[in-house]
PDB file as gemmi writes it, atoms N, CA and C in Angstrom:
CRYST1    1.000    1.000    1.000  90.00  90.00  90.00 P 1                      
ATOM      1  N   MET A   1     -19.178  11.846  17.901  1.00  0.00           N  
ATOM      2  CA  MET A   1     -18.732  11.201  16.690  1.00  0.00           C  
ATOM      3  C   MET A   1     -17.447  10.407  16.937  1.00  0.00           C  
ATOM      4  N   VAL A   2     -16.507  11.020  17.647  1.00  0.00           N  
ATOM      5  CA  VAL A   2     -15.246  10.340  17.930  1.00  0.00           C  
ATOM      6  C   VAL A   2     -15.489   9.102  18.787  1.00  0.00           C  
ATOM      7  N   LEU A   3     -16.387   9.206  19.733  1.00  0.00           N  
ATOM      8  CA  LEU A   3     -16.703   8.056  20.579  1.00  0.00           C  
ATOM      9  C   LEU A   3     -17.301   6.918  19.754  1.00  0.00           C  
ATOM     10  N   THR A   4     -18.154   7.234  18.799  1.00  0.00           N  
ATOM     11  CA  THR A   4     -18.745   6.219  17.925  1.00  0.00           C  
ATOM     12  C   THR A   4     -17.671   5.521  17.108  1.00  0.00           C  
ATOM     13  N   LEU A   5     -16.747   6.293  16.559  1.00  0.00           N  
ATOM     14  CA  LEU A   5     -15.653   5.698  15.797  1.00  0.00           C  
ATOM     15  C   LEU A   5     -14.763   4.829  16.678  1.00  0.00           C  
ATOM     16  N   ALA A   6     -14.519   5.270  17.892  1.00  0.00           N  
ATOM     17  CA  ALA A   6     -13.702   4.486  18.814  1.00  0.00           C  
ATOM     18  C   ALA A   6     -14.371   3.156  19.146  1.00  0.00           C  
ATOM     19  N   VAL A   7     -15.665   3.189  19.422  1.00  0.00           N  
ATOM     20  CA  VAL A   7     -16.399   1.964  19.737  1.00  0.00           C  
ATOM     21  C   VAL A   7     -16.416   1.029  18.523  1.00  0.00           C  
ATOM     22  N   GLY A   8     -16.643   1.581  17.337  1.00  0.00           N  
ATOM     23  CA  GLY A   8     -16.642   0.755  16.124  1.00  0.00           C  
ATOM     24  C   GLY A   8     -15.287   0.126  15.864  1.00  0.00           C  
ATOM     25  N   THR A   9     -14.223   0.884  16.064  1.00  0.00           N  
ATOM     26  CA  THR A   9     -12.877   0.346  15.869  1.00  0.00           C  
ATOM     27  C   THR A   9     -12.590  -0.768  16.866  1.00  0.00           C  
ATOM     28  N   TYR A  10     -12.939  -0.548  18.117  1.00  0.00           N  
ATOM     29  CA  TYR A  10     -12.734  -1.572  19.134  1.00  0.00           C  
ATOM     30  C   TYR A  10     -13.553  -2.822  18.814  1.00  0.00           C  
ATOM     31  N   ALA A  11     -14.778  -2.635  18.333  1.00  0.00           N  
ATOM     32  CA  ALA A  11     -15.630  -3.783  17.995  1.00  0.00           C  
ATOM     33  C   ALA A  11     -15.009  -4.600  16.864  1.00  0.00           C  
ATOM     34  N   PHE A  12     -14.461  -3.917  15.854  1.00  0.00           N  
ATOM     35  CA  PHE A  12     -13.800  -4.646  14.762  1.00  0.00           C  
ATOM     36  C   PHE A  12     -12.608  -5.439  15.281  1.00  0.00           C  
ATOM     37  N   ARG A  13     -11.850  -4.851  16.181  1.00  0.00           N  
ATOM     38  CA  ARG A  13     -10.680  -5.540  16.724  1.00  0.00           C  
ATOM     39  C   ARG A  13     -11.095  -6.716  17.607  1.00  0.00           C  
ATOM     40  N   LEU A  14     -12.239  -6.615  18.258  1.00  0.00           N  
ATOM     41  CA  LEU A  14     -12.711  -7.656  19.159  1.00  0.00           C  
ATOM     42  C   LEU A  14     -13.332  -8.836  18.415  1.00  0.00           C  
ATOM     43  N   VAL A  15     -13.909  -8.581  17.257  1.00  0.00           N  
ATOM     44  CA  VAL A  15     -14.610  -9.628  16.507  1.00  0.00           C  
ATOM     45  C   VAL A  15     -13.669 -10.764  16.110  1.00  0.00           C  
ATOM     46  N   GLY A  16     -12.454 -10.438  15.705  1.00  0.00           N  
ATOM     47  CA  GLY A  16     -11.512 -11.478  15.281  1.00  0.00           C  
ATOM     48  C   GLY A  16     -11.262 -12.529  16.344  1.00  0.00           C  
ATOM     49  N   PRO A  17     -10.774 -12.139  17.513  1.00  0.00           N  
ATOM     50  CA  PRO A  17     -10.530 -13.148  18.556  1.00  0.00           C  
ATOM     51  C   PRO A  17     -11.811 -13.846  19.044  1.00  0.00           C  
ATOM     52  N   VAL A  18     -12.927 -13.122  19.085  1.00  0.00           N  
ATOM     53  CA  VAL A  18     -14.163 -13.725  19.581  1.00  0.00           C  
ATOM     54  C   VAL A  18     -14.681 -14.794  18.622  1.00  0.00           C  
ATOM     55  N   LEU A  19     -14.613 -14.533  17.328  1.00  0.00           N  
ATOM     56  CA  LEU A  19     -15.153 -15.477  16.345  1.00  0.00           C  
ATOM     57  C   LEU A  19     -14.134 -16.488  15.835  1.00  0.00           C  
ATOM     58  N   HIS A  20     -12.892 -16.381  16.273  1.00  0.00           N  
ATOM     59  CA  HIS A  20     -11.867 -17.311  15.806  1.00  0.00           C  
ATOM     60  C   HIS A  20     -12.259 -18.748  16.165  1.00  0.00           C  
ATOM     61  N   GLY A  21     -12.303 -19.594  15.185  1.00  0.00           N  
ATOM     62  CA  GLY A  21     -12.658 -20.988  15.392  1.00  0.00           C  
ATOM     63  C   GLY A  21     -14.150 -21.266  15.321  1.00  0.00           C  
ATOM     64  N   ARG A  22     -14.968 -20.247  15.384  1.00  0.00           N  
ATOM     65  CA  ARG A  22     -16.420 -20.447  15.331  1.00  0.00           C  
ATOM     66  C   ARG A  22     -16.977 -20.295  13.923  1.00  0.00           C  
ATOM     67  N   VAL A  23     -16.298 -19.523  13.105  1.00  0.00           N  
ATOM     68  CA  VAL A  23     -16.767 -19.276  11.747  1.00  0.00           C  
ATOM     69  C   VAL A  23     -15.743 -19.864  10.775  1.00  0.00           C  
ATOM     70  N   GLU A  24     -16.209 -20.718   9.879  1.00  0.00           N  
ATOM     71  CA  GLU A  24     -15.345 -21.312   8.862  1.00  0.00           C  
ATOM     72  C   GLU A  24     -15.640 -20.668   7.515  1.00  0.00           C  
ATOM     73  N   LEU A  25     -14.639 -20.081   6.910  1.00  0.00           N  
ATOM     74  CA  LEU A  25     -14.805 -19.491   5.592  1.00  0.00           C  
ATOM     75  C   LEU A  25     -14.445 -20.516   4.528  1.00  0.00           C  
ATOM     76  N   PRO A  26     -15.227 -20.576   3.459  1.00  0.00           N  
ATOM     77  CA  PRO A  26     -14.879 -21.479   2.358  1.00  0.00           C  
ATOM     78  C   PRO A  26     -13.534 -21.062   1.733  1.00  0.00           C  
ATOM     79  N   ASP A  27     -12.875 -22.027   1.123  1.00  0.00           N  
ATOM     80  CA  ASP A  27     -11.576 -21.746   0.511  1.00  0.00           C  
ATOM     81  C   ASP A  27     -11.669 -20.651  -0.543  1.00  0.00           C  
ATOM     82  N   ARG A  28     -12.741 -20.639  -1.303  1.00  0.00           N  
ATOM     83  CA  ARG A  28     -12.915 -19.619  -2.348  1.00  0.00           C  
ATOM     84  C   ARG A  28     -12.965 -18.213  -1.738  1.00  0.00           C  
ATOM     85  N   VAL A  29     -13.633 -18.065  -0.612  1.00  0.00           N  
ATOM     86  CA  VAL A  29     -13.724 -16.767   0.057  1.00  0.00           C  
ATOM     87  C   VAL A  29     -12.354 -16.350   0.567  1.00  0.00           C  
ATOM     88  N   ARG A  30     -11.589 -17.280   1.104  1.00  0.00           N  
ATOM     89  CA  ARG A  30     -10.236 -16.965   1.577  1.00  0.00           C  
ATOM     90  C   ARG A  30      -9.352 -16.481   0.441  1.00  0.00           C  
ATOM     91  N   VAL A  31      -9.458 -17.135  -0.711  1.00  0.00           N  
ATOM     92  CA  VAL A  31      -8.665 -16.723  -1.869  1.00  0.00           C  
ATOM     93  C   VAL A  31      -9.073 -15.320  -2.312  1.00  0.00           C  
ATOM     94  N   LEU A  32     -10.379 -15.068  -2.362  1.00  0.00           N  
ATOM     95  CA  LEU A  32     -10.865 -13.748  -2.773  1.00  0.00           C  
ATOM     96  C   LEU A  32     -10.451 -12.657  -1.777  1.00  0.00           C  
ATOM     97  N   LEU A  33     -10.509 -12.941  -0.489  1.00  0.00           N  
ATOM     98  CA  LEU A  33     -10.085 -11.964   0.514  1.00  0.00           C  
ATOM     99  C   LEU A  33      -8.590 -11.676   0.401  1.00  0.00           C  
ATOM    100  N   SER A  34      -7.807 -12.695   0.150  1.00  0.00           N  
ATOM    101  CA  SER A  34      -6.365 -12.502  -0.018  1.00  0.00           C  
ATOM    102  C   SER A  34      -6.075 -11.661  -1.254  1.00  0.00           C  
ATOM    103  N   ALA A  35      -6.754 -11.954  -2.344  1.00  0.00           N  
ATOM    104  CA  ALA A  35      -6.560 -11.168  -3.568  1.00  0.00           C  
ATOM    105  C   ALA A  35      -7.018  -9.735  -3.370  1.00  0.00           C  
ATOM    106  N   GLY A  36      -8.120  -9.541  -2.664  1.00  0.00           N  
ATOM    107  CA  GLY A  36      -8.610  -8.192  -2.395  1.00  0.00           C  
ATOM    108  C   GLY A  36      -7.629  -7.378  -1.575  1.00  0.00           C  
ATOM    109  N   ALA A  37      -6.990  -8.007  -0.601  1.00  0.00           N  
ATOM    110  CA  ALA A  37      -5.996  -7.304   0.213  1.00  0.00           C  
ATOM    111  C   ALA A  37      -4.806  -6.874  -0.639  1.00  0.00           C  
ATOM    112  N   VAL A  38      -4.372  -7.737  -1.535  1.00  0.00           N  
ATOM    113  CA  VAL A  38      -3.250  -7.393  -2.411  1.00  0.00           C  
ATOM    114  C   VAL A  38      -3.629  -6.238  -3.335  1.00  0.00           C  
ATOM    115  N   VAL A  39      -4.833  -6.287  -3.877  1.00  0.00           N  
ATOM    116  CA  VAL A  39      -5.285  -5.206  -4.770  1.00  0.00           C  
ATOM    117  C   VAL A  39      -5.300  -3.872  -4.035  1.00  0.00           C  
ATOM    118  N   LEU A  40      -5.813  -3.854  -2.808  1.00  0.00           N  
ATOM    119  CA  LEU A  40      -5.845  -2.610  -2.041  1.00  0.00           C  
ATOM    120  C   LEU A  40      -4.447  -2.117  -1.710  1.00  0.00           C  
ATOM    121  N   LEU A  41      -3.541  -3.029  -1.375  1.00  0.00           N  
ATOM    122  CA  LEU A  41      -2.170  -2.628  -1.052  1.00  0.00           C  
ATOM    123  C   LEU A  41      -1.418  -2.111  -2.269  1.00  0.00           C  
ATOM    124  N   VAL A  42      -1.760  -2.582  -3.459  1.00  0.00           N  
ATOM    125  CA  VAL A  42      -1.126  -2.078  -4.681  1.00  0.00           C  
ATOM    126  C   VAL A  42      -1.780  -0.773  -5.127  1.00  0.00           C  
ATOM    127  N   ALA A  43      -3.081  -0.644  -4.920  1.00  0.00           N  
ATOM    128  CA  ALA A  43      -3.794   0.554  -5.375  1.00  0.00           C  
ATOM    129  C   ALA A  43      -3.370   1.805  -4.620  1.00  0.00           C  
ATOM    130  N   LEU A  44      -3.066   1.678  -3.356  1.00  0.00           N  
ATOM    131  CA  LEU A  44      -2.689   2.853  -2.565  1.00  0.00           C  
ATOM    132  C   LEU A  44      -1.412   3.518  -3.081  1.00  0.00           C  
ATOM    133  N   PRO A  45      -0.293   2.805  -3.213  1.00  0.00           N  
ATOM    134  CA  PRO A  45       0.881   3.492  -3.757  1.00  0.00           C  
ATOM    135  C   PRO A  45       0.720   3.876  -5.232  1.00  0.00           C  
ATOM    136  N   ALA A  46      -0.075   3.120  -5.978  1.00  0.00           N  
ATOM    137  CA  ALA A  46      -0.262   3.455  -7.389  1.00  0.00           C  
ATOM    138  C   ALA A  46      -0.978   4.793  -7.534  1.00  0.00           C  
ATOM    139  N   THR A  47      -2.035   4.999  -6.769  1.00  0.00           N  
ATOM    140  CA  THR A  47      -2.737   6.283  -6.877  1.00  0.00           C  
ATOM    141  C   THR A  47      -1.898   7.418  -6.319  1.00  0.00           C  
ATOM    142  N   GLY A  48      -1.137   7.148  -5.278  1.00  0.00           N  
ATOM    143  CA  GLY A  48      -0.257   8.174  -4.726  1.00  0.00           C  
ATOM    144  C   GLY A  48       0.883   8.528  -5.653  1.00  0.00           C  
ATOM    145  N   ALA A  49       1.340   7.560  -6.427  1.00  0.00           N  
ATOM    146  CA  ALA A  49       2.469   7.795  -7.324  1.00  0.00           C  
ATOM    147  C   ALA A  49       2.044   8.406  -8.653  1.00  0.00           C  
ATOM    148  N   LEU A  50       0.838   8.145  -9.074  1.00  0.00           N  
ATOM    149  CA  LEU A  50       0.428   8.569 -10.410  1.00  0.00           C  
ATOM    150  C   LEU A  50      -0.418   9.830 -10.443  1.00  0.00           C  
ATOM    151  N   THR A  51      -1.042  10.185  -9.325  1.00  0.00           N  
ATOM    152  CA  THR A  51      -1.951  11.324  -9.363  1.00  0.00           C  
ATOM    153  C   THR A  51      -1.603  12.358  -8.306  1.00  0.00           C  
ATOM    154  N   GLU A  52      -1.969  13.590  -8.618  1.00  0.00           N  
ATOM    155  CA  GLU A  52      -1.880  14.690  -7.663  1.00  0.00           C  
ATOM    156  C   GLU A  52      -3.020  15.645  -7.972  1.00  0.00           C  
ATOM    157  N   GLY A  53      -3.917  15.803  -7.044  1.00  0.00           N  
ATOM    158  CA  GLY A  53      -5.070  16.663  -7.270  1.00  0.00           C  
ATOM    159  C   GLY A  53      -5.991  16.138  -8.355  1.00  0.00           C  
ATOM    160  N   GLY A  54      -6.051  14.830  -8.523  1.00  0.00           N  
ATOM    161  CA  GLY A  54      -6.930  14.240  -9.518  1.00  0.00           C  
ATOM    162  C   GLY A  54      -6.360  14.207 -10.922  1.00  0.00           C  
ATOM    163  N   GLU A  55      -5.131  14.654 -11.103  1.00  0.00           N  
ATOM    164  CA  GLU A  55      -4.503  14.660 -12.423  1.00  0.00           C  
ATOM    165  C   GLU A  55      -3.179  13.920 -12.372  1.00  0.00           C  
ATOM    166  N   PHE A  56      -2.653  13.608 -13.546  1.00  0.00           N  
ATOM    167  CA  PHE A  56      -1.382  12.906 -13.655  1.00  0.00           C  
ATOM    168  C   PHE A  56      -0.275  13.739 -13.015  1.00  0.00           C  
ATOM    169  N   ALA A  57       0.548  13.109 -12.186  1.00  0.00           N  
ATOM    170  CA  ALA A  57       1.567  13.825 -11.419  1.00  0.00           C  
ATOM    171  C   ALA A  57       2.871  14.012 -12.175  1.00  0.00           C  
ATOM    172  N   GLY A  58       2.992  13.458 -13.356  1.00  0.00           N  
ATOM    173  CA  GLY A  58       4.248  13.545 -14.106  1.00  0.00           C  
ATOM    174  C   GLY A  58       5.009  12.234 -14.006  1.00  0.00           C  
ATOM    175  N   TRP A  59       6.121  12.165 -14.709  1.00  0.00           N  
ATOM    176  CA  TRP A  59       6.866  10.914 -14.797  1.00  0.00           C  
ATOM    177  C   TRP A  59       7.854  10.701 -13.657  1.00  0.00           C  
ATOM    178  N   ALA A  60       8.154  11.738 -12.881  1.00  0.00           N  
ATOM    179  CA  ALA A  60       9.146  11.598 -11.818  1.00  0.00           C  
ATOM    180  C   ALA A  60       8.665  10.650 -10.721  1.00  0.00           C  
ATOM    181  N   ARG A  61       7.451  10.805 -10.281  1.00  0.00           N  
ATOM    182  CA  ARG A  61       6.949   9.939  -9.212  1.00  0.00           C  
ATOM    183  C   ARG A  61       6.876   8.478  -9.621  1.00  0.00           C  
ATOM    184  N   PRO A  62       6.273   8.151 -10.770  1.00  0.00           N  
ATOM    185  CA  PRO A  62       6.246   6.735 -11.143  1.00  0.00           C  
ATOM    186  C   PRO A  62       7.649   6.140 -11.293  1.00  0.00           C  
ATOM    187  N   ALA A  63       8.589   6.937 -11.782  1.00  0.00           N  
ATOM    188  CA  ALA A  63       9.963   6.443 -11.914  1.00  0.00           C  
ATOM    189  C   ALA A  63      10.550   6.131 -10.543  1.00  0.00           C  
ATOM    190  N   GLY A  64      10.357   7.031  -9.595  1.00  0.00           N  
ATOM    191  CA  GLY A  64      10.871   6.799  -8.244  1.00  0.00           C  
ATOM    192  C   GLY A  64      10.223   5.613  -7.567  1.00  0.00           C  
ATOM    193  N   VAL A  65       8.911   5.481  -7.722  1.00  0.00           N  
ATOM    194  CA  VAL A  65       8.205   4.359  -7.113  1.00  0.00           C  
ATOM    195  C   VAL A  65       8.647   3.041  -7.748  1.00  0.00           C  
ATOM    196  N   THR A  66       8.853   3.046  -9.056  1.00  0.00           N  
ATOM    197  CA  THR A  66       9.303   1.836  -9.735  1.00  0.00           C  
ATOM    198  C   THR A  66      10.688   1.418  -9.251  1.00  0.00           C  
ATOM    199  N   VAL A  67      11.604   2.373  -9.196  1.00  0.00           N  
ATOM    200  CA  VAL A  67      12.959   2.059  -8.729  1.00  0.00           C  
ATOM    201  C   VAL A  67      12.918   1.581  -7.281  1.00  0.00           C  
ATOM    202  N   GLY A  68      12.167   2.266  -6.429  1.00  0.00           N  
ATOM    203  CA  GLY A  68      12.049   1.841  -5.034  1.00  0.00           C  
ATOM    204  C   GLY A  68      11.433   0.456  -4.905  1.00  0.00           C  
ATOM    205  N   GLY A  69      10.417   0.172  -5.707  1.00  0.00           N  
ATOM    206  CA  GLY A  69       9.786  -1.144  -5.669  1.00  0.00           C  
ATOM    207  C   GLY A  69      10.718  -2.255  -6.108  1.00  0.00           C  
ATOM    208  N   VAL A  70      11.484  -1.995  -7.171  1.00  0.00           N  
ATOM    209  CA  VAL A  70      12.439  -3.005  -7.648  1.00  0.00           C  
ATOM    210  C   VAL A  70      13.528  -3.244  -6.609  1.00  0.00           C  
ATOM    211  N   LEU A  71      14.034  -2.170  -6.022  1.00  0.00           N  
ATOM    212  CA  LEU A  71      15.066  -2.332  -4.994  1.00  0.00           C  
ATOM    213  C   LEU A  71      14.528  -3.075  -3.771  1.00  0.00           C  
ATOM    214  N   ALA A  72      13.296  -2.775  -3.370  1.00  0.00           N  
ATOM    215  CA  ALA A  72      12.692  -3.482  -2.237  1.00  0.00           C  
ATOM    216  C   ALA A  72      12.464  -4.948  -2.578  1.00  0.00           C  
ATOM    217  N   TRP A  73      12.030  -5.207  -3.799  1.00  0.00           N  
ATOM    218  CA  TRP A  73      11.806  -6.589  -4.240  1.00  0.00           C  
ATOM    219  C   TRP A  73      13.108  -7.376  -4.250  1.00  0.00           C  
ATOM    220  N   ARG A  74      14.209  -6.683  -4.594  1.00  0.00           N  
ATOM    221  CA  ARG A  74      15.526  -7.334  -4.603  1.00  0.00           C  
ATOM    222  C   ARG A  74      16.147  -7.381  -3.211  1.00  0.00           C  
ATOM    223  N   ARG A  75      15.379  -6.959  -2.211  1.00  0.00           N  
ATOM    224  CA  ARG A  75      15.766  -6.996  -0.799  1.00  0.00           C  
ATOM    225  C   ARG A  75      16.981  -6.125  -0.482  1.00  0.00           C  
ATOM    226  N   ALA A  76      17.009  -4.961  -1.089  1.00  0.00           N  
ATOM    227  CA  ALA A  76      18.058  -3.993  -0.776  1.00  0.00           C  
ATOM    228  C   ALA A  76      17.772  -3.399   0.603  1.00  0.00           C  
ATOM    229  N   PRO A  77      18.797  -2.911   1.277  1.00  0.00           N  
ATOM    230  CA  PRO A  77      18.557  -2.256   2.573  1.00  0.00           C  
ATOM    231  C   PRO A  77      17.622  -1.060   2.412  1.00  0.00           C  
ATOM    232  N   PHE A  78      16.892  -0.754   3.485  1.00  0.00           N  
ATOM    233  CA  PHE A  78      15.875   0.288   3.447  1.00  0.00           C  
ATOM    234  C   PHE A  78      16.450   1.626   2.993  1.00  0.00           C  
ATOM    235  N   VAL A  79      17.611   1.980   3.493  1.00  0.00           N  
ATOM    236  CA  VAL A  79      18.221   3.262   3.122  1.00  0.00           C  
ATOM    237  C   VAL A  79      18.508   3.304   1.626  1.00  0.00           C  
ATOM    238  N   VAL A  80      18.957   2.200   1.063  1.00  0.00           N  
ATOM    239  CA  VAL A  80      19.238   2.132  -0.380  1.00  0.00           C  
ATOM    240  C   VAL A  80      17.945   2.273  -1.172  1.00  0.00           C  
ATOM    241  N   VAL A  81      16.871   1.664  -0.705  1.00  0.00           N  
ATOM    242  CA  VAL A  81      15.578   1.767  -1.388  1.00  0.00           C  
ATOM    243  C   VAL A  81      15.113   3.221  -1.415  1.00  0.00           C  
ATOM    244  N   VAL A  82      15.173   3.886  -0.259  1.00  0.00           N  
ATOM    245  CA  VAL A  82      14.705   5.277  -0.180  1.00  0.00           C  
ATOM    246  C   VAL A  82      15.574   6.188  -1.036  1.00  0.00           C  
ATOM    247  N   LEU A  83      16.880   6.055  -0.937  1.00  0.00           N  
ATOM    248  CA  LEU A  83      17.777   6.911  -1.726  1.00  0.00           C  
ATOM    249  C   LEU A  83      17.644   6.635  -3.224  1.00  0.00           C  
ATOM    250  N   GLY A  84      17.497   5.378  -3.603  1.00  0.00           N  
ATOM    251  CA  GLY A  84      17.322   5.043  -5.012  1.00  0.00           C  
ATOM    252  C   GLY A  84      16.038   5.606  -5.574  1.00  0.00           C  
ATOM    253  N   ALA A  85      14.958   5.521  -4.820  1.00  0.00           N  
ATOM    254  CA  ALA A  85      13.674   6.067  -5.275  1.00  0.00           C  
ATOM    255  C   ALA A  85      13.739   7.580  -5.388  1.00  0.00           C  
ATOM    256  N   ALA A  86      14.342   8.225  -4.407  1.00  0.00           N  
ATOM    257  CA  ALA A  86      14.444   9.690  -4.454  1.00  0.00           C  
ATOM    258  C   ALA A  86      15.329  10.152  -5.602  1.00  0.00           C  
ATOM    259  N   THR A  87      16.433   9.464  -5.814  1.00  0.00           N  
ATOM    260  CA  THR A  87      17.339   9.821  -6.897  1.00  0.00           C  
ATOM    261  C   THR A  87      16.650   9.659  -8.250  1.00  0.00           C  
ATOM    262  N   ALA A  88      15.929   8.562  -8.435  1.00  0.00           N  
ATOM    263  CA  ALA A  88      15.234   8.342  -9.704  1.00  0.00           C  
ATOM    264  C   ALA A  88      14.179   9.402  -9.927  1.00  0.00           C  
ATOM    265  N   ALA A  89      13.451   9.763  -8.885  1.00  0.00           N  
ATOM    266  CA  ALA A  89      12.404  10.762  -9.023  1.00  0.00           C  
ATOM    267  C   ALA A  89      13.004  12.140  -9.372  1.00  0.00           C  
ATOM    268  N   LEU A  90      14.109  12.485  -8.719  1.00  0.00           N  
ATOM    269  CA  LEU A  90      14.752  13.783  -9.001  1.00  0.00           C  
ATOM    270  C   LEU A  90      15.325  13.830 -10.412  1.00  0.00           C  
ATOM    271  N   ARG A  91      15.933  12.742 -10.851  1.00  0.00           N  
ATOM    272  CA  ARG A  91      16.496  12.713 -12.212  1.00  0.00           C  
ATOM    273  C   ARG A  91      15.407  12.809 -13.248  1.00  0.00           C  
ATOM    274  N   ALA A  92      14.297  12.100 -13.012  1.00  0.00           N  
ATOM    275  CA  ALA A  92      13.179  12.164 -13.962  1.00  0.00           C  
ATOM    276  C   ALA A  92      12.566  13.565 -14.002  1.00  0.00           C  
ATOM    277  N   ALA A  93      12.658  14.275 -12.881  1.00  0.00           N  
ATOM    278  CA  ALA A  93      12.125  15.637 -12.819  1.00  0.00           C  
ATOM    279  C   ALA A  93      13.069  16.643 -13.445  1.00  0.00           C  
ATOM    280  N   GLY A  94      14.283  16.220 -13.816  1.00  0.00           N  
ATOM    281  CA  GLY A  94      15.222  17.104 -14.484  1.00  0.00           C  
ATOM    282  C   GLY A  94      16.218  17.766 -13.568  1.00  0.00           C  
ATOM    283  N   VAL A  95      16.287  17.343 -12.310  1.00  0.00           N  
ATOM    284  CA  VAL A  95      17.275  17.897 -11.399  1.00  0.00           C  
ATOM    285  C   VAL A  95      18.617  17.232 -11.682  1.00  0.00           C  
ATOM    286  N   PRO A  96      19.673  18.018 -11.888  1.00  0.00           N  
ATOM    287  CA  PRO A  96      20.985  17.425 -12.231  1.00  0.00           C  
ATOM    288  C   PRO A  96      21.596  16.665 -11.087  1.00  0.00           C  
TER     289      PRO A  96                                                      
END                                                                             
């Protein structure tokens, strides 16, 4: 099973360079692929921040993720983003 996954992963990595320049995607497909990538990248932290065990995780996580996202968007240093997100999450959880 592991060997099959390894071969499949290598094949996916090889397809890009091999087909580069040979396959032309329409502009509409490129736009849809770009939008799909953004949706997947937003869905991952959203589900991680909002759910735990299939249920709502409480308000602390979304607060921390929101603060961290805003700080990252404002191009704050990485340490400030992490500390700001953790502080917001702890305060929302009721830790003094």
